[in-house]
Biopython code that builds the backbone (N, CA, C, O; Angstrom):
import numpy as np
from Bio.PDB.StructureBuilder import StructureBuilder

atoms = [
    (1, "MET", "N", (0.836, -1.180, 0.000)),
    (1, "MET", "CA", (0.000, 0.000, 0.000)),
    (1, "MET", "C", (0.883, 1.245, 0.000)),
    (1, "MET", "O", (1.893, 1.319, 0.699)),
    (2, "ASN", "N", (0.478, 2.197, -0.788)),
    (2, "ASN", "CA", (1.237, 3.434, -0.803)),
    (2, "ASN", "C", (0.756, 4.345, 0.328)),
    (2, "ASN", "O", (-0.308, 4.096, 0.893)),
    (3, "PRO", "N", (1.489, 5.366, 0.663)),
    (3, "PRO", "CA", (1.148, 6.237, 1.795)),
    (3, "PRO", "C", (-0.200, 6.932, 1.647)),
    (3, "PRO", "O", (-0.852, 7.217, 2.652)),
    (4, "PHE", "N", (-0.633, 7.210, 0.423)),
    (4, "PHE", "CA", (-1.931, 7.869, 0.224)),
    (4, "PHE", "C", (-3.081, 6.931, 0.557)),
    (4, "PHE", "O", (-4.087, 7.359, 1.123)),
    (5, "GLU", "N", (-2.941, 5.660, 0.212)),
    (5, "GLU", "CA", (-3.984, 4.681, 0.535)),
    (5, "GLU", "C", (-4.060, 4.473, 2.049)),
    (5, "GLU", "O", (-5.147, 4.323, 2.607)),
    (6, "VAL", "N", (-2.899, 4.465, 2.708)),
    (6, "VAL", "CA", (-2.868, 4.297, 4.164)),
    (6, "VAL", "C", (-3.548, 5.483, 4.837)),
    (6, "VAL", "O", (-4.311, 5.296, 5.785)),
    (7, "GLN", "N", (-3.284, 6.701, 4.362)),
    (7, "GLN", "CA", (-3.920, 7.882, 4.935)),
    (7, "GLN", "C", (-5.418, 7.865, 4.698)),
    (7, "GLN", "O", (-6.183, 8.249, 5.583)),
    (8, "ALA", "N", (-5.857, 7.427, 3.516)),
    (8, "ALA", "CA", (-7.286, 7.359, 3.220)),
    (8, "ALA", "C", (-7.963, 6.319, 4.107)),
    (8, "ALA", "O", (-9.075, 6.531, 4.589)),
    (9, "LEU", "N", (-7.273, 5.179, 4.319)),
    (9, "LEU", "CA", (-7.828, 4.128, 5.180)),
    (9, "LEU", "C", (-7.902, 4.620, 6.622)),
    (9, "LEU", "O", (-8.894, 4.369, 7.306)),
    (10, "ASP", "N", (-6.868, 5.318, 7.095)),
    (10, "ASP", "CA", (-6.884, 5.870, 8.454)),
    (10, "ASP", "C", (-8.016, 6.878, 8.634)),
    (10, "ASP", "O", (-8.687, 6.893, 9.667)),
    (11, "ALA", "N", (-8.220, 7.712, 7.632)),
    (11, "ALA", "CA", (-9.294, 8.706, 7.703)),
    (11, "ALA", "C", (-10.652, 8.029, 7.743)),
    (11, "ALA", "O", (-11.533, 8.466, 8.483)),
    (12, "GLN", "N", (-10.840, 6.969, 6.961)),
    (12, "GLN", "CA", (-12.119, 6.246, 6.947)),
    (12, "GLN", "C", (-12.348, 5.556, 8.292)),
    (12, "GLN", "O", (-13.463, 5.572, 8.815)),
    (13, "ILE", "N", (-11.300, 4.951, 8.854)),
    (13, "ILE", "CA", (-11.428, 4.305, 10.163)),
    (13, "ILE", "C", (-11.776, 5.341, 11.228)),
    (13, "ILE", "O", (-12.621, 5.086, 12.086)),
    (14, "GLN", "N", (-11.143, 6.489, 11.182)),
    (14, "GLN", "CA", (-11.409, 7.544, 12.161)),
    (14, "GLN", "C", (-12.844, 8.046, 12.047)),
    (14, "GLN", "O", (-13.490, 8.282, 13.068)),
    (15, "ARG", "N", (-13.355, 8.213, 10.836)),
    (15, "ARG", "CA", (-14.746, 8.658, 10.633)),
    (15, "ARG", "C", (-15.722, 7.636, 11.205)),
    (15, "ARG", "O", (-16.699, 8.006, 11.856)),
    (16, "GLU", "N", (-15.463, 6.360, 10.967)),
    (16, "GLU", "CA", (-16.375, 5.326, 11.461)),
    (16, "GLU", "C", (-16.337, 5.230, 12.987)),
    (16, "GLU", "O", (-17.362, 4.982, 13.622)),
    (17, "LEU", "N", (-15.164, 5.427, 13.567)),
    (17, "LEU", "CA", (-15.069, 5.375, 15.026)),
    (17, "LEU", "C", (-15.719, 6.583, 15.691)),
    (17, "LEU", "O", (-16.234, 6.465, 16.802)),
    (18, "GLU", "N", (-15.707, 7.716, 15.050)),
    (18, "GLU", "CA", (-16.300, 8.922, 15.618)),
    (18, "GLU", "C", (-17.793, 9.028, 15.351)),
    (18, "GLU", "O", (-18.465, 9.842, 15.984)),
    (19, "ARG", "N", (-18.329, 8.236, 14.442)),
    (19, "ARG", "CA", (-19.744, 8.292, 14.101)),
    (19, "ARG", "C", (-20.563, 7.656, 15.227)),
    (19, "ARG", "O", (-20.239, 6.563, 15.692)),
    (20, "MET", "N", (-21.610, 8.331, 15.656)),
    (20, "MET", "CA", (-22.507, 7.804, 16.684)),
    (20, "MET", "C", (-23.452, 6.794, 16.052)),
    (20, "MET", "O", (-24.075, 7.096, 15.034)),
    (21, "PRO", "N", (-23.573, 5.609, 16.624)),
    (21, "PRO", "CA", (-24.472, 4.617, 16.046)),
    (21, "PRO", "C", (-25.932, 4.990, 16.294)),
    (21, "PRO", "O", (-26.258, 5.632, 17.293)),
    (22, "ASP", "N", (-26.785, 4.588, 15.394)),
    (22, "ASP", "CA", (-28.221, 4.841, 15.525)),
    (22, "ASP", "C", (-28.858, 3.643, 16.204)),
    (22, "ASP", "O", (-29.031, 2.593, 15.584)),
    (23, "LEU", "N", (-29.207, 3.795, 17.478)),
    (23, "LEU", "CA", (-29.777, 2.700, 18.261)),
    (23, "LEU", "C", (-31.281, 2.833, 18.430)),
    (23, "LEU", "O", (-31.878, 2.083, 19.203)),
    (24, "SER", "N", (-31.896, 3.750, 17.739)),
    (24, "SER", "CA", (-33.326, 3.975, 17.928)),
    (24, "SER", "C", (-34.152, 2.756, 17.512)),
    (24, "SER", "O", (-35.190, 2.485, 18.116)),
    (25, "GLY", "N", (-33.721, 2.041, 16.523)),
    (25, "GLY", "CA", (-34.480, 0.867, 16.084)),
    (25, "GLY", "C", (-34.063, -0.406, 16.799)),
    (25, "GLY", "O", (-34.775, -1.406, 16.721)),
    (26, "ALA", "N", (-32.933, -0.402, 17.492)),
    (26, "ALA", "CA", (-32.428, -1.613, 18.133)),
    (26, "ALA", "C", (-33.097, -1.884, 19.472)),
    (26, "ALA", "O", (-33.298, -3.042, 19.838)),
    (27, "ILE", "N", (-33.447, -0.825, 20.212)),
    (27, "ILE", "CA", (-34.056, -0.996, 21.531)),
    (27, "ILE", "C", (-35.486, -0.496, 21.459)),
    (27, "ILE", "O", (-35.712, 0.685, 21.195)),
    (28, "PRO", "N", (-36.470, -1.384, 21.692)),
    (28, "PRO", "CA", (-37.864, -0.950, 21.647)),
    (28, "PRO", "C", (-38.171, 0.096, 22.723)),
    (28, "PRO", "O", (-37.506, 0.142, 23.758)),
    (29, "ALA", "N", (-39.162, 0.916, 22.478)),
    (29, "ALA", "CA", (-39.511, 2.000, 23.402)),
    (29, "ALA", "C", (-40.029, 1.464, 24.737)),
    (29, "ALA", "O", (-39.789, 2.079, 25.775)),
    (30, "ASP", "N", (-40.728, 0.340, 24.730)),
    (30, "ASP", "CA", (-41.300, -0.186, 25.975)),
    (30, "ASP", "C", (-40.408, -1.253, 26.623)),
    (30, "ASP", "O", (-40.886, -2.037, 27.443)),
    (31, "PHE", "N", (-39.140, -1.290, 26.269)),
    (31, "PHE", "CA", (-38.231, -2.313, 26.791)),
    (31, "PHE", "C", (-38.096, -2.221, 28.312)),
    (31, "PHE", "O", (-38.211, -3.237, 28.998)),
    (32, "ALA", "N", (-37.855, -1.031, 28.846)),
    (32, "ALA", "CA", (-37.678, -0.860, 30.287)),
    (32, "ALA", "C", (-38.950, -1.227, 31.045)),
    (32, "ALA", "O", (-38.871, -1.829, 32.115)),
    (33, "ALA", "N", (-40.098, -0.884, 30.521)),
    (33, "ALA", "CA", (-41.367, -1.212, 31.189)),
    (33, "ALA", "C", (-41.583, -2.723, 31.210)),
    (33, "ALA", "O", (-42.057, -3.262, 32.210)),
    (34, "ARG", "N", (-41.240, -3.415, 30.118)),
    (34, "ARG", "CA", (-41.407, -4.873, 30.084)),
    (34, "ARG", "C", (-40.461, -5.568, 31.062)),
    (34, "ARG", "O", (-40.850, -6.530, 31.725)),
    (35, "VAL", "N", (-39.219, -5.084, 31.153)),
    (35, "VAL", "CA", (-38.270, -5.687, 32.094)),
    (35, "VAL", "C", (-38.714, -5.432, 33.528)),
    (35, "VAL", "O", (-38.650, -6.337, 34.361)),
    (36, "ALA", "N", (-39.160, -4.225, 33.828)),
    (36, "ALA", "CA", (-39.618, -3.897, 35.177)),
    (36, "ALA", "C", (-40.850, -4.711, 35.561)),
    (36, "ALA", "O", (-41.028, -5.040, 36.734)),
    (37, "ALA", "N", (-41.691, -5.036, 34.604)),
    (37, "ALA", "CA", (-42.888, -5.827, 34.903)),
    (37, "ALA", "C", (-42.526, -7.263, 35.258)),
    (37, "ALA", "O", (-43.268, -7.923, 35.987)),
    (38, "LYS", "N", (-41.411, -7.752, 34.760)),
    (38, "LYS", "CA", (-41.010, -9.133, 35.043)),
    (38, "LYS", "C", (-40.318, -9.294, 36.387)),
    (38, "LYS", "O", (-40.202, -10.414, 36.886)),
    (39, "VAL", "N", (-39.856, -8.201, 36.984)),
    (39, "VAL", "CA", (-39.172, -8.272, 38.273)),
    (39, "VAL", "C", (-40.216, -8.453, 39.367)),
    (39, "VAL", "O", (-41.178, -7.687, 39.431)),
    (40, "PRO", "N", (-40.040, -9.469, 40.242)),
    (40, "PRO", "CA", (-41.020, -9.656, 41.315)),
    (40, "PRO", "C", (-41.005, -8.480, 42.287)),
    (40, "PRO", "O", (-39.961, -7.880, 42.544)),
    (41, "ALA", "N", (-42.178, -8.166, 42.819)),
    (41, "ALA", "CA", (-42.307, -7.012, 43.709)),
    (41, "ALA", "C", (-41.574, -7.244, 45.026)),
    (41, "ALA", "O", (-40.941, -6.327, 45.549)),
    (42, "LYS", "N", (-41.651, -8.447, 45.563)),
    (42, "LYS", "CA", (-40.998, -8.756, 46.829)),
    (42, "LYS", "C", (-40.000, -9.873, 46.603)),
    (42, "LYS", "O", (-40.305, -10.877, 45.960)),
    (43, "ARG", "N", (-38.818, -9.689, 47.133)),
    (43, "ARG", "CA", (-37.781, -10.704, 46.982)),
    (43, "ARG", "C", (-38.110, -11.885, 47.892)),
    (43, "ARG", "O", (-38.338, -11.716, 49.089)),
    (44, "VAL", "N", (-38.129, -13.061, 47.317)),
    (44, "VAL", "CA", (-38.458, -14.269, 48.061)),
    (44, "VAL", "C", (-37.158, -14.908, 48.521)),
    (44, "VAL", "O", (-36.290, -15.221, 47.706)),
    (45, "SER", "N", (-37.025, -15.099, 49.824)),
    (45, "SER", "CA", (-35.831, -15.752, 50.349)),
    (45, "SER", "C", (-36.180, -17.183, 50.731)),
    (45, "SER", "O", (-37.266, -17.434, 51.254)),
    (46, "PRO", "N", (-35.283, -18.118, 50.481)),
    (46, "PRO", "CA", (-35.570, -19.515, 50.813)),
    (46, "PRO", "C", (-35.644, -19.701, 52.322)),
    (46, "PRO", "O", (-34.960, -19.017, 53.082)),
    (47, "ALA", "N", (-36.472, -20.621, 52.732)),
    (47, "ALA", "CA", (-36.615, -20.902, 54.155)),
    (47, "ALA", "C", (-35.381, -21.660, 54.632)),
    (47, "ALA", "O", (-35.073, -22.737, 54.122)),
    (48, "THR", "N", (-34.687, -21.108, 55.595)),
    (48, "THR", "CA", (-33.499, -21.759, 56.134)),
    (48, "THR", "C", (-33.633, -21.864, 57.641)),
    (48, "THR", "O", (-34.313, -21.065, 58.286)),
    (49, "THR", "N", (-32.979, -22.850, 58.172)),
    (49, "THR", "CA", (-32.958, -23.009, 59.618)),
    (49, "THR", "C", (-31.513, -22.904, 60.078)),
    (49, "THR", "O", (-30.596, -23.367, 59.400)),
    (50, "ALA", "N", (-31.329, -22.305, 61.211)),
    (50, "ALA", "CA", (-29.985, -22.136, 61.744)),
    (50, "ALA", "C", (-29.488, -23.459, 62.314)),
    (50, "ALA", "O", (-30.207, -24.143, 63.042)),
    (51, "THR", "N", (-28.256, -23.809, 61.975)),
    (51, "THR", "CA", (-27.631, -25.003, 62.537)),
    (51, "THR", "C", (-26.394, -24.585, 63.331)),
    (51, "THR", "O", (-25.893, -23.468, 63.200)),
    (52, "HIS", "N", (-25.933, -25.495, 64.136)),
    (52, "HIS", "CA", (-24.791, -25.204, 64.991)),
    (52, "HIS", "C", (-23.567, -26.015, 64.587)),
    (52, "HIS", "O", (-22.643, -26.186, 65.383)),
    (53, "TYR", "N", (-23.555, -26.514, 63.357)),
    (53, "TYR", "CA", (-22.425, -27.322, 62.905)),
    (53, "TYR", "C", (-21.130, -26.517, 62.882)),
    (53, "TYR", "O", (-20.080, -27.018, 63.284)),
    (54, "GLY", "N", (-21.198, -25.295, 62.422)),
    (54, "GLY", "CA", (-20.000, -24.467, 62.332)),
    (54, "GLY", "C", (-19.396, -24.174, 63.687)),
    (54, "GLY", "O", (-18.184, -24.298, 63.861)),
    (55, "SER", "N", (-20.220, -23.785, 64.655)),
    (55, "SER", "CA", (-19.684, -23.463, 65.977)),
    (55, "SER", "C", (-19.153, -24.716, 66.673)),
    (55, "SER", "O", (-18.159, -24.646, 67.396)),
    (56, "ARG", "N", (-19.800, -25.847, 66.465)),
    (56, "ARG", "CA", (-19.290, -27.100, 67.041)),
    (56, "ARG", "C", (-17.955, -27.475, 66.423)),
    (56, "ARG", "O", (-17.054, -27.940, 67.122)),
    (57, "LEU", "N", (-17.822, -27.278, 65.130)),
    (57, "LEU", "CA", (-16.567, -27.578, 64.456)),
    (57, "LEU", "C", (-15.450, -26.654, 64.930)),
    (57, "LEU", "O", (-14.302, -27.083, 65.048)),
    (58, "VAL", "N", (-15.771, -25.403, 65.201)),
    (58, "VAL", "CA", (-14.769, -24.468, 65.722)),
    (58, "VAL", "C", (-14.292, -24.928, 67.093)),
    (58, "VAL", "O", (-13.092, -24.905, 67.366)),
    (59, "TRP", "N", (-15.204, -25.343, 67.954)),
    (59, "TRP", "CA", (-14.806, -25.803, 69.284)),
    (59, "TRP", "C", (-13.992, -27.087, 69.209)),
    (59, "TRP", "O", (-13.036, -27.259, 69.965)),
    (60, "VAL", "N", (-14.361, -27.991, 68.305)),
    (60, "VAL", "CA", (-13.590, -29.225, 68.129)),
    (60, "VAL", "C", (-12.186, -28.903, 67.639)),
    (60, "VAL", "O", (-11.214, -29.477, 68.129)),
    (61, "SER", "N", (-12.068, -27.990, 66.678)),
    (61, "SER", "CA", (-10.740, -27.632, 66.181)),
    (61, "SER", "C", (-9.922, -26.937, 67.262)),
    (61, "SER", "O", (-8.701, -27.091, 67.299)),
    (62, "LEU", "N", (-10.558, -26.186, 68.130)),
    (62, "LEU", "CA", (-9.859, -25.540, 69.239)),
    (62, "LEU", "C", (-9.298, -26.587, 70.195)),
    (62, "LEU", "O", (-8.169, -26.452, 70.668)),
    (63, "VAL", "N", (-10.070, -27.620, 70.479)),
    (63, "VAL", "CA", (-9.607, -28.708, 71.356)),
    (63, "VAL", "C", (-8.462, -29.472, 70.690)),
    (63, "VAL", "O", (-7.471, -29.794, 71.346)),
    (64, "VAL", "N", (-8.590, -29.763, 69.395)),
    (64, "VAL", "CA", (-7.532, -30.487, 68.675)),
    (64, "VAL", "C", (-6.246, -29.664, 68.657)),
    (64, "VAL", "O", (-5.162, -30.207, 68.871)),
    (65, "LEU", "N", (-6.357, -28.369, 68.405)),
    (65, "LEU", "CA", (-5.173, -27.514, 68.429)),
    (65, "LEU", "C", (-4.536, -27.478, 69.812)),
    (65, "LEU", "O", (-3.310, -27.476, 69.926)),
    (66, "SER", "N", (-5.342, -27.449, 70.852)),
    (66, "SER", "CA", (-4.805, -27.456, 72.218)),
    (66, "SER", "C", (-4.021, -28.740, 72.481)),
    (66, "SER", "O", (-2.925, -28.700, 73.039)),
    (67, "ILE", "N", (-4.586, -29.875, 72.080)),
    (67, "ILE", "CA", (-3.916, -31.162, 72.275)),
    (67, "ILE", "C", (-2.612, -31.218, 71.483)),
    (67, "ILE", "O", (-1.592, -31.684, 71.990)),
    (68, "LEU", "N", (-2.649, -30.746, 70.246)),
    (68, "LEU", "CA", (-1.429, -30.735, 69.433)),
    (68, "LEU", "C", (-0.352, -29.855, 70.052)),
    (68, "LEU", "O", (0.821, -30.230, 70.065)),
    (69, "LEU", "N", (-0.734, -28.699, 70.561)),
    (69, "LEU", "CA", (0.251, -27.815, 71.180)),
    (69, "LEU", "C", (0.847, -28.428, 72.439)),
    (69, "LEU", "O", (2.041, -28.279, 72.699)),
    (70, "ILE", "N", (0.022, -29.117, 73.220)),
    (70, "ILE", "CA", (0.522, -29.771, 74.433)),
    (70, "ILE", "C", (1.479, -30.903, 74.073)),
    (70, "ILE", "O", (2.528, -31.056, 74.699)),
    (71, "VAL", "N", (1.118, -31.695, 73.063)),
    (71, "VAL", "CA", (1.971, -32.811, 72.643)),
    (71, "VAL", "C", (3.288, -32.289, 72.073)),
    (71, "VAL", "O", (4.353, -32.817, 72.393)),
    (72, "LEU", "N", (3.225, -31.263, 71.237)),
    (72, "LEU", "CA", (4.444, -30.719, 70.644)),
    (72, "LEU", "C", (5.331, -30.013, 71.662)),
    (72, "LEU", "O", (6.540, -29.915, 71.455)),
    (73, "ALA", "N", (4.760, -29.521, 72.753)),
    (73, "ALA", "CA", (5.558, -28.835, 73.768)),
    (73, "ALA", "C", (6.507, -29.806, 74.478)),
    (73, "ALA", "O", (7.588, -29.413, 74.916)),
    (74, "GLY", "N", (6.105, -31.054, 74.587)),
    (74, "GLY", "CA", (6.937, -32.033, 75.279)),
    (74, "GLY", "C", (7.888, -32.779, 74.364)),
    (74, "GLY", "O", (8.759, -33.499, 74.852)),
    (75, "GLU", "N", (7.754, -32.634, 73.080)),
    (75, "GLU", "CA", (8.592, -33.362, 72.128)),
    (75, "GLU", "C", (9.866, -32.586, 71.820)),
    (75, "GLU", "O", (9.927, -31.369, 71.998)),
    (76, "SER", "N", (10.877, -33.306, 71.356)),
    (76, "SER", "CA", (12.120, -32.651, 70.931)),
    (76, "SER", "C", (12.004, -32.147, 69.490)),
    (76, "SER", "O", (12.946, -31.573, 68.945)),
    (77, "PHE", "N", (10.851, -32.367, 68.892)),
    (77, "PHE", "CA", (10.565, -31.915, 67.528)),
    (77, "PHE", "C", (10.631, -30.394, 67.430)),
    (77, "PHE", "O", (10.918, -29.852, 66.362)),
    (78, "VAL", "N", (10.371, -29.715, 68.523)),
    (78, "VAL", "CA", (10.303, -28.260, 68.541)),
    (78, "VAL", "C", (11.690, -27.626, 68.431)),
    (78, "VAL", "O", (11.795, -26.434, 68.143)),
    (79, "HIS", "N", (12.746, -28.394, 68.654)),
    (79, "HIS", "CA", (14.098, -27.840, 68.625)),
    (79, "HIS", "C", (14.625, -27.651, 67.205)),
    (79, "HIS", "O", (15.720, -27.119, 67.025)),
    (80, "SER", "N", (13.875, -28.071, 66.206)),
    (80, "SER", "CA", (14.291, -27.836, 64.825)),
    (80, "SER", "C", (13.563, -26.601, 64.282)),
    (80, "SER", "O", (12.590, -26.123, 64.865)),
    (81, "THR", "N", (14.050, -26.117, 63.178)),
    (81, "THR", "CA", (13.438, -24.930, 62.572)),
    (81, "THR", "C", (12.022, -25.231, 62.090)),
    (81, "THR", "O", (11.118, -24.413, 62.260)),
    (82, "ILE", "N", (11.834, -26.387, 61.500)),
    (82, "ILE", "CA", (10.494, -26.770, 61.019)),
    (82, "ILE", "C", (9.545, -26.957, 62.198)),
    (82, "ILE", "O", (8.378, -26.572, 62.124)),
    (83, "GLY", "N", (10.037, -27.542, 63.272)),
    (83, "GLY", "CA", (9.203, -27.731, 64.461)),
    (83, "GLY", "C", (8.756, -26.417, 65.065)),
    (83, "GLY", "O", (7.600, -26.271, 65.463)),
    (84, "ILE", "N", (9.667, -25.461, 65.133)),
    (84, "ILE", "CA", (9.313, -24.138, 65.663)),
    (84, "ILE", "C", (8.290, -23.460, 64.760)),
    (84, "ILE", "O", (7.348, -22.833, 65.245)),
    (85, "ALA", "N", (8.476, -23.587, 63.443)),
    (85, "ALA", "CA", (7.524, -22.983, 62.499)),
    (85, "ALA", "C", (6.146, -23.608, 62.639)),
    (85, "ALA", "O", (5.138, -22.902, 62.610)),
    (86, "ILE", "N", (6.094, -24.928, 62.791)),
    (86, "ILE", "CA", (4.798, -25.603, 62.959)),
    (86, "ILE", "C", (4.147, -25.184, 64.266)),
    (86, "ILE", "O", (2.945, -24.919, 64.305)),
    (87, "GLU", "N", (4.940, -25.122, 65.350)),
    (87, "GLU", "CA", (4.356, -24.726, 66.636)),
    (87, "GLU", "C", (3.833, -23.297, 66.601)),
    (87, "GLU", "O", (2.759, -23.028, 67.139)),
    (88, "TRP", "N", (4.560, -22.377, 65.986)),
    (88, "TRP", "CA", (4.095, -20.998, 65.891)),
    (88, "TRP", "C", (2.853, -20.892, 65.010)),
    (88, "TRP", "O", (1.961, -20.087, 65.281)),
    (89, "THR", "N", (2.798, -21.702, 63.959)),
    (89, "THR", "CA", (1.615, -21.701, 63.100)),
    (89, "THR", "C", (0.396, -22.187, 63.871)),
    (89, "THR", "O", (-0.685, -21.608, 63.762)),
    (90, "LEU", "N", (0.571, -23.254, 64.653)),
    (90, "LEU", "CA", (-0.542, -23.760, 65.461)),
    (90, "LEU", "C", (-0.960, -22.740, 66.520)),
    (90, "LEU", "O", (-2.149, -22.574, 66.792)),
    (91, "CYS", "N", (0.015, -22.063, 67.112)),
    (91, "CYS", "CA", (-0.309, -21.006, 68.092)),
    (91, "CYS", "C", (-1.100, -19.876, 67.441)),
    (91, "CYS", "O", (-2.065, -19.373, 68.016)),
    (92, "ALA", "N", (-0.689, -19.485, 66.245)),
    (92, "ALA", "CA", (-1.398, -18.411, 65.539)),
    (92, "ALA", "C", (-2.820, -18.829, 65.204)),
    (92, "ALA", "O", (-3.748, -18.031, 65.336)),
    (93, "GLN", "N", (-3.000, -20.066, 64.771)),
    (93, "GLN", "CA", (-4.345, -20.553, 64.478)),
    (93, "GLN", "C", (-5.194, -20.593, 65.743)),
    (93, "GLN", "O", (-6.362, -20.205, 65.727)),
    (94, "PHE", "N", (-4.605, -21.062, 66.831)),
    (94, "PHE", "CA", (-5.322, -21.118, 68.111)),
    (94, "PHE", "C", (-5.761, -19.721, 68.542)),
    (94, "PHE", "O", (-6.909, -19.518, 68.936)),
    (95, "LEU", "N", (-4.840, -18.757, 68.465)),
    (95, "LEU", "CA", (-5.185, -17.390, 68.856)),
    (95, "LEU", "C", (-6.228, -16.779, 67.926)),
    (95, "LEU", "O", (-7.110, -16.053, 68.384)),
    (96, "ALA", "N", (-6.141, -17.059, 66.636)),
    (96, "ALA", "CA", (-7.124, -16.521, 65.696)),
    (96, "ALA", "C", (-8.519, -17.057, 66.008)),
    (96, "ALA", "O", (-9.496, -16.310, 65.959)),
    (97, "ILE", "N", (-8.613, -18.332, 66.323)),
    (97, "ILE", "CA", (-9.923, -18.918, 66.654)),
    (97, "ILE", "C", (-10.452, -18.333, 67.960)),
    (97, "ILE", "O", (-11.637, -18.014, 68.059)),
    (98, "VAL", "N", (-9.586, -18.188, 68.962)),
    (98, "VAL", "CA", (-10.023, -17.625, 70.249)),
    (98, "VAL", "C", (-10.493, -16.188, 70.074)),
    (98, "VAL", "O", (-11.521, -15.801, 70.629)),
    (99, "ILE", "N", (-9.753, -15.397, 69.309)),
    (99, "ILE", "CA", (-10.163, -14.002, 69.069)),
    (99, "ILE", "C", (-11.470, -13.959, 68.296)),
    (99, "ILE", "O", (-12.344, -13.150, 68.606)),
    (100, "TRP", "N", (-11.614, -14.811, 67.301)),
    (100, "TRP", "CA", (-12.851, -14.835, 66.521)),
    (100, "TRP", "C", (-14.035, -15.216, 67.399)),
    (100, "TRP", "O", (-15.097, -14.600, 67.309)),
    (101, "LEU", "N", (-13.859, -16.234, 68.254)),
    (101, "LEU", "CA", (-14.954, -16.617, 69.168)),
    (101, "LEU", "C", (-15.280, -15.489, 70.142)),
    (101, "LEU", "O", (-16.448, -15.247, 70.447)),
    (102, "GLY", "N", (-14.252, -14.803, 70.628)),
    (102, "GLY", "CA", (-14.494, -13.705, 71.561)),
    (102, "GLY", "C", (-15.235, -12.557, 70.935)),
    (102, "GLY", "O", (-16.163, -12.016, 71.536)),
    (103, "THR", "N", (-14.842, -12.168, 69.728)),
    (103, "THR", "CA", (-15.553, -11.055, 69.080)),
    (103, "THR", "C", (-16.957, -11.468, 68.659)),
    (103, "THR", "O", (-17.867, -10.639, 68.636)),
    (104, "ARG", "N", (-17.134, -12.720, 68.332)),
    (104, "ARG", "CA", (-18.471, -13.199, 67.954)),
    (104, "ARG", "C", (-19.408, -13.165, 69.165)),
    (104, "ARG", "O", (-20.567, -12.764, 69.054)),
    (105, "ARG", "N", (-18.896, -13.588, 70.313)),
    (105, "ARG", "CA", (-19.710, -13.548, 71.537)),
    (105, "ARG", "C", (-19.979, -12.105, 71.955)),
    (105, "ARG", "O", (-21.071, -11.777, 72.419)),
    (106, "TRP", "N", (-18.962, -11.238, 71.784)),
    (106, "TRP", "CA", (-19.112, -9.831, 72.183)),
    (106, "TRP", "C", (-20.156, -9.132, 71.314)),
    (106, "TRP", "O", (-20.927, -8.312, 71.814)),
    (107, "ARG", "N", (-20.189, -9.454, 69.999)),
    (107, "ARG", "CA", (-21.170, -8.828, 69.110)),
    (107, "ARG", "C", (-22.590, -9.330, 69.366)),
    (107, "ARG", "O", (-23.553, -8.580, 69.208)),
    (108, "SER", "N", (-22.719, -10.596, 69.761)),
    (108, "SER", "CA", (-24.066, -11.156, 69.959)),
    (108, "SER", "C", (-24.697, -10.719, 71.270)),
    (108, "SER", "O", (-25.914, -10.826, 71.427)),
    (109, "SER", "N", (-23.903, -10.229, 72.219)),
    (109, "SER", "CA", (-24.497, -9.832, 73.503)),
    (109, "SER", "C", (-24.806, -8.364, 73.559)),
    (109, "SER", "O", (-25.308, -7.877, 74.571)),
]
sb = StructureBuilder()
sb.init_structure("model")
sb.init_model(0)
sb.init_chain("A")
sb.init_seg("    ")
for serial, (resi, resn, name, xyz) in enumerate(atoms, 1):
    if name == "N":
        sb.init_residue(resn, " ", resi, " ")
    sb.init_atom(name, np.array(xyz, "f"), 0.0, 1.0, " ", f" {name:<3s}", serial, name[0])
structure = sb.get_structure()
């Protein structure tokens, strides 16, 4: 392509990009009214019942973490770098669960 054809093509592309499309025939006039009519007036929520599985699982994990920390405290496993990292990770998890339970109880009362 010579430079004149490239300039003509660029000008045509620019004109088409700057032209506003005519959407008057694409969207019907009563489109918004028809969509609004299909939306239910009241949002229906499914009937659910509260269970205590989550809180029981949190307490079980708290007990398991306590037992693991007690067992690891007496082992020589803690004298290695990996052992210290595992013990600190378990301590952090234990503290996170205790803090979460405390703030949950504080918010509910």
